[in-house]
C-alpha positions as CSV (number, residue, x, y, z in Angstrom):
1,M,2.0,61.1,-37.9
2,F,4.1,58.1,-38.1
3,E,5.8,58.9,-35.4
4,Y,3.3,59.4,-33.0
5,E,2.3,55.9,-34.1
6,L,5.8,54.8,-33.5
7,Q,5.3,56.4,-30.0
8,R,2.5,54.4,-28.9
9,L,3.5,51.5,-30.4
10,R,6.7,51.8,-27.3
11,T,4.2,52.7,-25.4
12,A,2.0,50.2,-25.5
13,D,4.9,47.4,-25.4
14,L,6.5,49.0,-22.3
15,I,3.8,48.5,-20.3
16,R,3.3,45.0,-21.4
17,R,6.7,44.6,-20.5
18,A,6.3,45.9,-16.8
19,D,2.9,44.0,-16.3
20,H,4.7,40.6,-17.6
21,Q,7.7,41.9,-15.3
22,R,5.8,42.7,-12.4
23,L,3.6,39.7,-12.2
24,V,7.1,37.3,-12.0
25,R,8.0,39.6,-9.5
26,E,5.0,38.6,-7.8
27,A,5.0,34.9,-8.5
28,T,8.9,34.5,-7.4
29,R,7.8,36.4,-4.5
30,A,4.5,34.1,-3.9
31,R,7.0,31.0,-4.2
32,R,9.7,32.2,-2.3
33,T,7.2,32.7,0.6
34,A,5.2,29.1,0.4
35,R,9.2,27.6,0.9
36,R,9.8,28.5,4.1
37,A,6.1,28.3,5.1
38,A,6.3,24.9,4.0
39,A,10.2,24.5,5.4
40,G,9.4,26.7,8.6
41,N,6.6,23.3,9.3
42,S,8.6,21.0,8.4
43,A,10.5,18.7,11.3
44,E,14.9,20.6,11.8
45,H,15.8,21.9,8.9
46,E,17.5,18.0,7.5
47,S,19.8,19.9,5.8
48,H,22.0,20.2,8.7
49,T,22.7,16.8,10.1
50,R,25.8,15.7,11.2
51,G,25.2,11.8,10.0
52,L,25.1,11.8,6.5
53,R,28.4,14.6,6.3
54,R,31.9,12.9,5.3
55,T,34.5,13.5,7.7
56,R,36.7,16.4,6.1
57,S,40.3,16.1,7.2
58,A,44.0,17.1,5.9
59,R,44.5,14.0,2.2
60,A,47.3,11.0,3.6
61,A,51.1,11.7,1.1
């Protein structure tokens, strides 16, 4: 009887963990789609502007 109760506890714990992981995946997916939608609605990608970057050149000796 004791093993049966342990098995039920393990099963319940695994179900809780699976539900939690499913919620985390859904939240991550929702954040990702929201971020992509916000990036698509904005103007050109601002991270690719050339004006703010420093030019790379060889270091003087």
